[in-house]
DRENLUM-822614 format. One line per 8 residues: number of its first residue (from 1); their letters; for each residue x, y, z of N, C-alpha, C. Coordinates in steps of 0.2 Angstrom, whole numbers, plus 5000, padded with zeros to 4 digits. Layout:
N
NUM) a) X/Y/Z/X/Y/Z/X/Y/Z  ...
This chain:
208
1) msaypvqa) 5004/4994/5000/5000/5000/5000/5005/5006/5000  5003/5011/4996/5007/5018/4994/5006/5021/5002  5010/5026/5002/5008/5030/5009/5003/5034/5008  5003/5037/5002/4997/5044/5002/4993/5041/4995  4988/5037/4995/4986/5034/4988/4981/5039/4986  4979/5039/4979/4974/5044/4977/4967/5044/4980  4966/5049/4982/4959/5050/4986/4953/5046/4983  4952/5048/4977/4946/5046/4973/4945/5038/4974
9) sspcepsg) 4952/5034/4976/4950/5026/4976/4951/5024/4984  4950/5029/4989/4951/5029/4996/4944/5026/4998  4945/5020/5003/4939/5019/5006/4937/5024/5011  4940/5029/5013/4939/5033/5019/4934/5039/5017  4929/5040/5022/4925/5046/5021/4926/5051/5025  4926/5057/5023/4926/5063/5028/4921/5062/5034  4925/5063/5040/4920/5064/5046/4914/5069/5045  4917/5075/5042/4912/5081/5042/4913/5087/5049
17) irpyvdft) 4917/5084/5052/4919/5088/5058/4926/5092/5057  4924/5099/5056/4929/5103/5056/4935/5103/5061  4941/5103/5059/4947/5103/5064/4946/5108/5069  4948/5108/5075/4948/5114/5080/4955/5117/5080  4955/5123/5079/4961/5126/5078/4963/5131/5084  4969/5131/5087/4971/5135/5094/4977/5138/5091  4976/5144/5089/4981/5148/5086/4982/5154/5091  4990/5154/5092/4991/5160/5097/4997/5164/5094
25) vdpgqpry) 4998/5169/5097/5003/5174/5094/5009/5176/5101  5014/5175/5100/5018/5177/5105/5024/5182/5103  5024/5188/5103/5029/5191/5100/5035/5191/5103  5036/5189/5110/5043/5189/5113/5044/5195/5116  5049/5195/5122/5051/5201/5125/5058/5202/5123  5061/5207/5121/5068/5209/5120/5072/5208/5125  5078/5205/5124/5083/5204/5130/5090/5210/5128  5092/5213/5133/5097/5218/5131/5104/5217/5133
33) htnknkgq) 5109/5218/5128/5115/5216/5130/5119/5221/5129  5125/5222/5133/5129/5227/5133/5137/5226/5134  5138/5219/5132/5144/5216/5133/5149/5216/5127  5146/5219/5122/5150/5220/5116/5152/5226/5113  5158/5228/5111/5160/5233/5108/5159/5234/5100  5160/5240/5098/5158/5242/5091/5160/5237/5086  5166/5234/5087/5170/5229/5083/5167/5224/5083  5165/5222/5090/5162/5214/5089/5155/5215/5087
41) ltklqrqt) 5150/5219/5087/5145/5221/5084/5145/5221/5077  5150/5224/5075/5152/5223/5066/5153/5216/5064  5157/5212/5068/5158/5205/5067/5151/5202/5067  5147/5202/5072/5141/5199/5073/5136/5202/5067  5135/5207/5066/5131/5209/5060/5133/5207/5053  5140/5205/5053/5142/5202/5046/5140/5195/5046  5141/5192/5052/5139/5185/5052/5131/5183/5052  5127/5188/5054/5120/5187/5053/5117/5191/5047
49) mgqpsagw) 5119/5196/5045/5114/5201/5041/5118/5203/5035  5125/5201/5035/5128/5203/5029/5134/5210/5031  5136/5211/5026/5142/5217/5027/5139/5222/5028  5141/5226/5033/5138/5233/5035/5141/5239/5030  5137/5244/5030/5139/5249/5025/5146/5251/5026  5149/5253/5021/5157/5255/5021/5158/5262/5026  5162/5260/5030/5164/5266/5034/5160/5267/5040  5156/5262/5042/5151/5263/5047/5151/5256/5051
57) lpigltlt) 5152/5257/5058/5152/5253/5064/5145/5253/5067  5142/5248/5068/5135/5248/5071/5137/5250/5079  5132/5254/5081/5133/5255/5089/5126/5252/5093  5123/5250/5089/5116/5245/5091/5115/5240/5085  5112/5235/5087/5110/5230/5084/5104/5226/5087  5098/5224/5083/5093/5219/5085/5093/5213/5080  5094/5207/5083/5094/5201/5080/5087/5197/5083  5084/5193/5078/5077/5191/5080/5077/5183/5077
65) erglqfgl) 5074/5179/5079/5073/5172/5077/5065/5171/5077  5063/5171/5072/5055/5169/5071/5054/5162/5069  5048/5160/5072/5046/5153/5071/5039/5152/5071  5036/5146/5070/5029/5145/5069/5030/5136/5073  5027/5136/5078/5028/5129/5081/5020/5126/5081  5019/5121/5079/5012/5118/5078/5012/5111/5080  5007/5108/5082/5006/5101/5083/4998/5098/5081  4997/5092/5078/4992/5089/5076/4989/5084/5081
73) tmrqqqls) 4983/5084/5082/4980/5078/5084/4976/5075/5079  4976/5068/5079/4973/5065/5073/4967/5062/5075  4961/5060/5072/4955/5056/5071/4957/5050/5067  4957/5044/5070/4960/5038/5066/4954/5033/5067  4953/5029/5062/4949/5024/5061/4952/5017/5058  4953/5012/5061/4956/5006/5059/4951/5001/5055  4953/5000/5049/4949/4996/5044/4950/4989/5046  4946/4985/5043/4947/4977/5043/4953/4975/5042
81) dhsycsev) 4957/4978/5037/4961/4975/5033/4969/4978/5037  4968/4981/5043/4972/4984/5047/4976/4991/5045  4973/4994/5039/4974/5001/5037/4970/5005/5041  4972/5012/5039/4970/5017/5044/4967/5022/5039  4961/5025/5042/4958/5032/5038/4960/5037/5044  4964/5043/5042/4966/5047/5045/4965/5054/5044  4962/5058/5049/4961/5065/5047/4963/5070/5053  4963/5076/5052/4966/5080/5057/4960/5082/5062
89) asvqasll) 4960/5080/5068/4955/5083/5074/4956/5090/5076  4963/5092/5077/4964/5099/5081/4971/5101/5079  4972/5107/5079/4979/5110/5078/4980/5115/5084  4987/5114/5087/4989/5120/5091/4995/5123/5088  4994/5129/5087/4999/5132/5084/5001/5139/5088  5008/5141/5087/5010/5147/5090/5015/5150/5085  5014/5157/5083/5017/5161/5079/5022/5165/5085  5028/5165/5084/5032/5168/5089/5039/5170/5087
97) yhridvyi) 5041/5174/5091/5049/5176/5090/5052/5172/5096  5056/5167/5094/5061/5163/5099/5065/5167/5103  5069/5173/5100/5072/5177/5104/5072/5185/5100  5073/5189/5103/5074/5196/5102/5080/5199/5106  5086/5199/5102/5092/5201/5106/5093/5208/5104  5094/5212/5108/5096/5220/5107/5103/5221/5110  5108/5224/5106/5114/5224/5108/5115/5232/5108  5118/5235/5114/5120/5243/5114/5128/5242/5114
105) areyprgs) 5132/5245/5110/5139/5245/5110/5142/5247/5118  5146/5243/5120/5148/5245/5127/5152/5251/5128  5154/5255/5123/5156/5260/5124/5152/5266/5126  5145/5265/5126/5141/5269/5130/5138/5267/5135  5140/5270/5141/5138/5269/5147/5130/5267/5148  5127/5265/5152/5120/5264/5154/5118/5271/5156  5112/5274/5154/5111/5281/5156/5113/5287/5153  5119/5285/5149/5121/5292/5146/5117/5293/5139
113) cqynsivd) 5117/5299/5137/5113/5303/5131/5113/5297/5126  5120/5295/5124/5121/5290/5118/5118/5284/5119  5118/5280/5126/5115/5273/5126/5108/5275/5126  5104/5280/5128/5097/5281/5128/5095/5282/5120  5099/5284/5116/5097/5286/5109/5097/5279/5106  5103/5276/5108/5103/5269/5103/5097/5264/5106  5096/5264/5113/5090/5260/5115/5083/5263/5112  5083/5268/5111/5076/5271/5108/5076/5269/5100
121) herrhvgi) 5081/5269/5097/5081/5268/5090/5080/5259/5091  5083/5256/5095/5083/5249/5093/5075/5245/5096  5072/5250/5100/5066/5248/5102/5061/5249/5097  5062/5255/5092/5058/5255/5087/5060/5250/5082  5064/5246/5082/5066/5241/5078/5061/5234/5080  5062/5234/5087/5057/5229/5089/5051/5230/5088  5049/5236/5089/5040/5238/5087/5039/5237/5079  5044/5236/5075/5042/5235/5068/5042/5227/5068
129) yhdtlaef) 5046/5224/5071/5046/5216/5071/5039/5214/5074  5037/5218/5080/5031/5216/5084/5025/5217/5079  5025/5223/5077/5018/5225/5072/5018/5221/5067  5023/5219/5064/5024/5215/5056/5021/5208/5058  5023/5205/5064/5021/5198/5066/5013/5200/5066  5010/5204/5070/5004/5205/5072/5000/5205/5066  5002/5209/5061/4999/5211/5054/4999/5204/5050  5003/5200/5050/5003/5194/5047/5000/5188/5050
137) aprientf) 4999/5188/5057/4995/5183/5061/4988/5181/5058  4984/5185/5057/4977/5183/5054/4979/5180/5047  4983/5182/5043/4983/5178/5037/4986/5172/5038  4991/5172/5042/4993/5163/5043/4988/5159/5046  4984/5162/5052/4979/5159/5054/4973/5156/5049  4971/5161/5045/4967/5159/5040/4969/5154/5035  4975/5154/5033/4979/5149/5029/4979/5142/5032  4979/5142/5039/4977/5136/5043/4970/5133/5041
145) ydvlgkmk) 4966/5138/5042/4959/5135/5041/4958/5133/5035  4959/5137/5029/4959/5135/5022/4961/5128/5020  4967/5127/5023/4971/5121/5020/4968/5115/5024  4965/5116/5030/4962/5111/5035/4956/5109/5031  4952/5115/5029/4945/5113/5026/4946/5110/5019  4951/5110/5016/4950/5106/5009/4955/5099/5011  4958/5098/5016/4961/5091/5016/4956/5086/5017  4957/5080/5014/4953/5073/5014/4956/5070/5018
153) pvhnndpe) 4952/5065/5021/4955/5059/5025/4961/5054/5020  4967/5053/5024/4972/5050/5022/4970/5041/5023  4971/5039/5018/4970/5030/5018/4978/5028/5018  4980/5024/5024/4987/5024/5025/4988/5017/5030  4992/5013/5030/4994/5009/5034/4999/5011/5040  5001/5018/5040/5006/5019/5045/5004/5027/5047  5000/5027/5053/4996/5033/5055/5002/5038/5057  5008/5037/5058/5012/5043/5059/5015/5046/5053
161) ralqhyme) 5015/5041/5047/5016/5045/5041/5010/5050/5039  5003/5047/5040/4998/5052/5039/4999/5059/5043  5001/5059/5049/5003/5064/5053/5007/5068/5049  5013/5066/5048/5018/5070/5043/5016/5072/5037  5012/5070/5033/5009/5071/5026/5004/5078/5028  5001/5078/5033/4997/5084/5036/5001/5090/5037  5007/5088/5042/5010/5094/5044/5014/5097/5038  5017/5092/5033/5020/5096/5027/5017/5100/5023
169) kleratap) 5010/5098/5022/5005/5101/5018/5005/5109/5022  5004/5110/5029/5002/5116/5031/5009/5121/5032  5015/5116/5032/5022/5121/5031/5023/5123/5024  5020/5118/5020/5021/5122/5013/5016/5128/5011  5011/5127/5014/5005/5133/5012/5007/5139/5016  5010/5138/5022/5012/5145/5024/5019/5148/5023  5023/5143/5020/5030/5146/5019/5030/5153/5015  5026/5153/5009/5026/5160/5006/5024/5166/5010
177) lfdeldrv) 5020/5165/5015/5019/5170/5020/5024/5173/5024  5028/5168/5026/5033/5169/5030/5038/5173/5027  5040/5170/5020/5045/5174/5015/5042/5182/5014  5036/5182/5014/5033/5189/5013/5034/5193/5020  5032/5190/5025/5032/5193/5032/5040/5195/5033  5045/5192/5032/5052/5194/5033/5054/5199/5028  5051/5199/5022/5053/5205/5017/5051/5210/5020  5043/5211/5022/5042/5217/5025/5045/5219/5031
185) assrnasm) 5046/5215/5035/5049/5218/5041/5056/5220/5039  5061/5218/5034/5067/5219/5034/5066/5227/5030  5061/5226/5025/5061/5234/5021/5059/5240/5027  5055/5237/5032/5052/5243/5036/5058/5244/5041  5063/5239/5042/5067/5241/5045/5074/5245/5042  5074/5244/5036/5079/5247/5033/5077/5255/5031  5071/5256/5032/5070/5264/5030/5071/5267/5037  5072/5264/5042/5075/5267/5049/5083/5268/5049
193) dtpenyrk) 5086/5264/5045/5094/5264/5046/5096/5267/5039  5095/5274/5039/5098/5277/5034/5102/5283/5036  5106/5286/5032/5112/5291/5035/5108/5297/5037  5103/5299/5034/5099/5304/5036/5096/5303/5042  5093/5298/5044/5089/5296/5050/5095/5295/5055  5100/5293/5054/5106/5292/5059/5109/5300/5061  5109/5304/5056/5112/5310/5058/5107/5315/5063  5100/5313/5060/5094/5317/5065/5095/5315/5071
201) eqqyclsw) 5095/5308/5073/5096/5305/5079/5102/5307/5083  5107/5307/5080/5114/5310/5085/5114/5317/5086  5110/5321/5083/5109/5328/5085/5108/5329/5092  5104/5324/5095/5102/5324/5101/5107/5324/5107  5113/5320/5105/5118/5320/5110/5124/5325/5108  5128/5327/5113/5133/5332/5111/5140/5328/5108  5141/5323/5109/5147/5319/5106/5146/5312/5105  5148/5308/5100/5148/5301/5099/5155/5299/5099
């Protein structure tokens, strides 16, 4: 028996019960680090985001790790030939940032004008990540409902492979949205990181 036979020849009939979806959003909380100097931040940025602009050393940096965690519970019926009819009963999913790390160059002591300016700038980057995640969350949740609503029962002799089949379909369906989310967040963050904006922000402190 093949892993995922053509549904038209399947002996399985849909139960008609719509899968329950528990979808949550966890924007995450930033962690602040002041243990790296400007040279170390340059190296960190190069490793994670690419080469910084020529002649520019980062004095602040925000790095994030986004993810989607989800698990499925299955509704399964064993047939007389010991094969199974499997369909999704419920989904628990969490759209989240695993980490939000904010770095402030250690050349600028806590409480100084420069430190406060950097923190303010990086907090706006954090806000962009949070806002973009919240903006895309309903679209990702709706994709779950759309895909689950179109799924037919899987006739299979291995319930674990049926579970993997459904998870892969959900991952493929949401992947384009995550690509778009990341592009939008990157574009919005880039609009803040311009020479004009840096000069404007640095006017608030007497020296750098």
